[in-house]
Every structure is written in structure tokens, then in C-alpha cells.
N, C-alpha and C positions, 0 to 999 in steps of 0.2 A: 336612416341608415347607421348613422354616423351614432346616435343614440342608441339600439339596438346593440353595438357592440361594447355600453359600458356594463359593467359588473352589475348582477339585479335587473337589469332592465329586458322589460318584454313588451311585445305586441301586446298584450291587454292592458300595459301599464300608459303603451304611448298611446293608445284607444282613448282610453278615460283621461287623457291630457286633453289628447283632440277636443273630445266632448267636452268637457270643460270650461275648455278657452272660447267656444262656439257662443257666436250673439245666438239670442232668443229667435230671431227670424229667422237665422240659418237652418235652411236642411242638413241633416246630421246622418252622415251614411252609418251602416250597421257595423259592427265587430268584420262578420263577415266580410263584407266588401271590402271593409280593411285591408283587413290580412290577403283578399286578392289582389288589390291592387301592389301593397309591397313587394308580393312576389310578382305579379310582372315586370313592377321597376327590377328587382333585381336580377332575374332571366334575361333583359334585354341591357343593361348595365355590366354583367359578368360578374357581380358581386355574393354568387349565392353561397359558393366557397368560405365566406367569411361571416355567412350566419352564423354558424355553428362554434363560432372560435368569438372567444371575449379580450379584449385589448389587454395588454399586458396578466397574464395570466396564466402563461404556459410556456419552455421550450421543448423543443422537440430535438432529441441528440441522437449520433449514430456515428459507427464509421462508414467510409465510401468503400465498397466493393473496387473500383479501378483504382489504384494506386499511381505515384510517378515514383521518379530514378535519383539518385545524387550520384557522381562522376568523381573519382577521388582520385585526384590530377595527377597523384605518383605512382600509385600501382595502375591503373585504372580500373580500376575493383568498381560496381555499380552496385551500389545499396538502393535496396526498397524504401520509398518511404510511405507512410502510408496517412490520410486526411480523417483528421474529424471534423463534424459536420452538424452545426447546431441551426435552428430555425424556428424564429418567434411565426407560430402558424396566423395568427390573425393580417397580419401585414407580410409575411412571406420574407421578413428582412433574415440574412441569414450570415452566416460567423462558418471559415474552416480555417483548419490549425493543421501544420503540417507538422509529422512527427516520426522520428524512425524505430518505430515498436506501438504494439499497441495495448503494452502491459498498464500496470494497476497508477503508478505514476505518470505516466506520459498523459492515460485517460483522465486523472485529475488534473494535471497543469495546461488541460488541454482545459476542461470549465472554465478552471480561474480566469484564462485568458478571454477566455467567452464572455464570464460575466462583466469584466473592464472594459472589452470590446463594445458589449449594449448599456454599459453605463447604468444598470440598474438590474434587478435581479424580480424573480415572480416567485408566485406560491405552490408552483406544481415545474417537477423537471421527469420527462415523459422519454427513458432510453429504451433503447432494445433487451432484451434478456440477455448481456451479455455476462460473464464473469467478473469484471472489471466493474459493475454493477450490482447484480442482480446473483445470488446466491442461488437460489430455487425459485418459484413461481408456479405452486401447485394452480389446480383448478378449482379447489376447496382452501380454505384456510390462509394463514395470512403468506404475505410475500416476505422471504428473508435476504433482506439487503446484505451487500457487503457492508461492512463496518467504517471502512476510509472513506466508502461512496454517501454512505448516511450522513457523518463529522462533518460530512462535505458539504451538502445540500443541507445543511441544520445549519452552519454557519452563515448560508447566505438565505436564510429563511424559507426554503424551499422544503417541499417535501416529493419525496420521490416516488412517481405513481408510472412503474414500466407498461407498458401496450401489453396486452395479448398475446401471448406464446401461439406463431403462426397468425396473427392480427394484424399485417402490416397497415390498414386503414387506420388503427387506432394513430398511428403516428404517419399520417398520409404525406402531412407538408414537409418535414422531413427526408422522405422516400424521394420526393419528385426533385426535393431541391437536391440531392445526391445525386439524382441522373442530369441535372441541371449544372453541376460541379463538371461533371465528364465533361462537357462540353464550352463550358467557359473558363473553366481553368486547367484541365489537365488537355486536353483539344488545343485550348490557344495557345497553350506554352511548350507543344510538342518538340519544337523543332530549337529550341535554348537549351544548353547544355548547363545544369546549377551543380556545383564543387560543396558548396557549404550550405545550411540549412536555417541559417539567417539571408543566406541570399534568397534561397528559394520561397521563404514567407514571407520577404517582404512583394515578390512578383505577383503572388498570393491571393496578399490584399489587396494589389492593386486591381485586382482582376474581380473580385468580390465586389470592389466600391464599384468599378463597372455595372455588373450584374445587378446592386441594389441600385444604383442609379438606372436604370433601362424600364424603360415608360411601360406600365401594362399593357397587354395588347387587349382587352375588351372592357377596360375601365380605366378611370381618370386614373393621373399620378402615377407613383414608382413603391418599389418597396421602401427605399430611403422615405419618400416625401409621406408617405402612409403612417410608416415608423416616428420621423421624427411629429410630425402633426399629432396623431389620435393614440400612439401606444406608452412612446417614452414618457411622456409624463401622467403613467398608468403604474408605471413601473416601480417594485420599493428600492427605495435607498440603498446603496452598496454599504455594506461594514466598514467600519474607520480603516481596518486595512485588511487586504487579499489574504483568503486561505493559506494557511502553512502546510504544506503537504506532508504524510506521515506516513511514515512503514510500521503495521503491525508485527511482531513477531510473536511466537504464542507457546509456551509449556516451557518456558527457562527455567531451571530448577534452580534455589535459594541454595548457595555454598553454606555451609557452617560456620564460615566469618563473615556471614551474614551480606555478603555480597552476589552480584550477578554477572555473568560475563557480557560484553555486548562492545564488538569490534577491537576485539585485543583486549578492554580495558576491564576496568572491575567498577562498579557502582553499589551504594550500596543500599540494603531495602531491611526496614524495621527487623527487628531483629527477633520477635515472636512467630515471624513465617521464615525462617529457617529451615531448610529442608520441604517446602511447599514449591510447589508449581505456578508461575507469575506471569503474566504478558506483559511485554514493551511496545510501547509506544512512543517511536522515534521520528523528530522531525527533522531538519536542519539544524536544529540550534539545541533541543531536548529532548531528553529521556526520561518518558514517564512512567511506572510501574504499576501495574493493574492487577490485583487479582480479587476474581467473580465480579468484574464491572465496579470493583471500590479501587480507588487511586491513592494509593498506598504513599509514593512518594515521588520527587521528580529531579532533574539532575541537570546542570549546563552541559552539552553534549562535550567530550574531550577533540580536542582536535583528531583529523583520520591521521595526521602524522604521528601521532604520540602510539606506543603500545605498553601494556603494561602496568599503566598508571592506574591508581586507585579514585578514586569521586565519592567521597562519605559524605553525609549527615551526621552530624553527632545526634543530632537528635533519634537515630536511628539506632544505636547502641547501646549496650544498658549502662543505669547508671552506676559509677562505682567502678567499673573492670573494662581494663585495656583489653579493647578487641582487635589485637592488630592484625594487619590481613597478611597471609603467606606471600612469599615473594623467591624470588630465584636467590638474596643474598640470605635468607634468614632458614632455605634449607640447606644449603651448602655450609655452613653455621652449622647446623643442627648434623649434618654429615662430617663433617671433621672433627667433630668431638667424639663421632665415634669411630674415627680409624680412616686411613688413606683409602684401601679396599671400598671403601663404603663408599668416598669423596669420590672412588675411581667409576662407583656404579651408576652411583649417580649424575655422575657425569653424561655417562653412555645415555644413560635414560633420555638427557634434555638436548642431548645430539642429536638422538632418534625424530624428535617430535618435532613436527611440521611448524609450528609456533612456540612460543616460551610457554605459556600459560598449560600449552596441553600436556607439557610434563608435568605439570605441578602434580598430579592426583597419583599416578604411579611412583613419580619420586616419593609421596608424602607416605605412599601404602608402605613402602620397603623401610624406610625411618621408623614408622609405626609398630615394626614387628620387634623393634625395643622395649616395648610398654609388656608384650605378652614373654618376649624372651629378653635373656637381659644385652644392653648395648655390646658386648663380646661378644655372646655369640651372632648376632648378626654381623657385625665386624669379620669373623672367621666364615661365617659363609657367604658373603661377601668375597671373600681370596679365595675360597675354594670354587665360587661357581665363576672367577674370573680364571679359573685355571683349566677350567671346562671348554667345549664346543660353545656354547652360548655365547654370541657377541655383544649382544648386549641384556644381561639379566634384571629380571624383575622379579616382580612376591611372587609369580606364581611357577618363578624357579628358586627361587630362595625360602620359601616356605617349606618344601617338602625334605628337602637340607636340614632345615631346623627341626619336623615333626619326627624326622626318623635317626638325628641325633650324625648323619656326616659330618658335619662340623667340628664335631670332637674326634671324629676320628682319622678325618683329611682324608677319604677315600671320594673320588672323583669319574662318576659313572663313566659308560664307556658315550652315551649319547641320551639327549630327551626322551622325552616318552613324545609321543608322535600328536597326541590330542594338544598340547598344548605348551609345548618346549618345556615340561619342565623334568626333573632330574629323576631316573629310573629308579624307586624305593628298590632297597637291596630284599635279600630272602631274608634276612632275620627279620624285616620288618613284614611280611607275608608269611612268617612264620606264627605272628603272633606275640612276637617277645616284647614288641615296642608298640605293637598296634593301640 
């Protein structure tokens, strides 16, 4: 029975080896009788559930339906705690991790902790069809996996083979373990109050250790003993470093200064991709930029405490050309060259912005009006707009003033247009004289 659990070993092979080692004078049982006797042995020993699983080949994972709780000692508020459950179907050796939510990052971190707990990897991961692991699982065609989950599995040399939709028998081991978790973990700890996640995890690990050491009822040994003796030696070694959790952000536009925004900071992208949409892969330490699955560049992640900083690779910028990034200082200097009214308008734009970089585009849109009209006219338009009812004039307010020449006459309209807050065009404009 132990040999049958090894990869590639079948009853046919074992029968042939039995025949080869039998003496010529010894009566040899037929293959049919050999299989029948093995079936009787497996039924008596309670080992039939192991026949369909090979040691060290797969891990089944899922979330437990029942949850636990954390108590905030200060406010008395109760928070829900979710349980990630993993099981090696051959030995039924189990692992449970408590998390504060069931989002992507918690799902991945629970897997990293699981592989560390098992001390090895397997070729197959069998999850449920959750969005944190599987995007779609059609009846026909390929399964579409979540990018981050596929990346994590590849790091541990595993393939993701989700169970069929509405087919719980595909991962019966973990489904059974989930029900046991309700007794061994949740029910056993129901009288205890926990105020921190680390504290709760320690008690869960203790309960799962006791669960894995509990002797089987219908066969010799325990989950731990079978895992240690028969399964652990066949598992794949872990990679040198654990998987680094990543977050994917899609369709970020590369700005004209060849930088893309992430977490209020700016990271350079090769200049030939200006205007393109790129995807960002962000870990705890790195930011990588991808376009159509091609990795364009990478950066060390700036500290979370910094804002409006630029992380620039010289190779991303064109040779022999200064490619200075826009910042508040440069914008204010440009406004100052145009005049005090422009400085005031730009200042009001930044005051209204939730974060500084959110003011860059609207501020530059105002300043770039000086390329179509003169800086003197833009300054006059700003001065005129500041005399009107608009608290924070922008491009949409200034452009109609310049188009209709109101900056030259000094006429202030009574109210802005209802649609976009711009100024009402004068009667001369609609008469065709200035259109």
C-alpha cells in the first residue's frame, strides 16, 4: 500500500514485481486475485481514501465558511476573522491561517505561510473557483487564472488546477478538513477572547498541531506520522526565498515627462512609451512596469512617507536631451514669469487639489494657453476671471475669455455657464463678429 502511493506506481506494476521475485517452485497468484486481496486489505485498514492520491503531488486550499472574532479592548468592537484552510490529501496533514479579510493579498500571504509550514512544495494547487485565484472556469476552453495567483504558484513550481465548478469531490480532502476545523479550532476556542491576530494565530497553530497528531480511527498512525514518513520526503524543496507579494494595477498612462504615477510619486518609463497605457506590478520593495506582458523597466519603491518624488532611470530618457519632470516649483516659476494674477490662479488650483500632483495637469493647462495666446493676454484673462464669481478659475473658464477677447475689454460676465462653469460669451460673439 505504501508503494502504491508513490508517483507512477500501479497495482499492475506491483503484481509484476511480485511475480518476478517469486521462486519457480512457488505458486503465483493471478493479477485478478492480487487486486482483490489488495482491495480487501484497503477496506479493512480504512486506507481506501488514500488510493486515489499520490504522496507529495497536490495541496487542496479553501476558505472556511465558519469564522472567528477579535475584540478591540479599547472600543469593544468585534471584528470578523477568516480562516484559510489547506490540506495534503494523501496524509490529510492540515494547515490553518487566520486573516482579517479574504482579499487577494491575504489569500497570497496565507499560501506563503502554508508552504513554509509544510516545508516543501507540490506540483499541483487545487483551489476553489474564487476570484482571488481563478477569474473564470468555463465548461469548455482554458481556465483563466488571476495573474498574482499564477505568479505565486510558479514561484513554488506548482500549477493551479482548480476544482470543477459545483464539484466539491474534486477537493474532498479540504472540504472534510474545513468541517473538522469547525470542531478542532473554532469550537475548542469558543470560550477564549482574542485581542490581536498574532495571539489568535498562536492558539490556532496549537490546535492544528493537536489535530494533526490525533491518531486515525481506522488505520495506523496520524496525519503527522504519515506526512513525516511518507509524504514530506517526496515534496519539492522550497525556493531559496519566499514569494514576495505583489499588487497589479492596470492601464496607467505614461505622462509626457515619461513618468507614471504610483502612490503620489513618479517612476520613469522608457520615453518611446509616452502616452501608452502600462500595467504596474508593485511589491513591498519594487515597482515594475509592463506593457503587453513585456517588462519595460523596474524601480526600487520609494518610501510610503514620501510624496511628489521622482524615481528616474537615465536609460528611460532620450539621449542628449534634458527631460526634467514637472513639479510645483517649476509650475510656480512659470506662473511668476507671466504675472501675479496667473500666480493666484495657479495657487487656487493647487489649494483645491486633494493631493499636489492632482493639480499639475489643470495648472499646466492654464499656463499652456500662453502658447496659443500671449502670456500678457493669459495674465489679463486670469485677472479678469478673479474678479468674477468663480472661486478657482481654470482652463474651462479662461479659454472662453481669451476666445471672445473679453480680456481686452475687461468686461466681467454676471455668471458662469451652467454646464462647465465657463464665462458666458457676449452677444457680439453669437452675432458672428468674433466667432
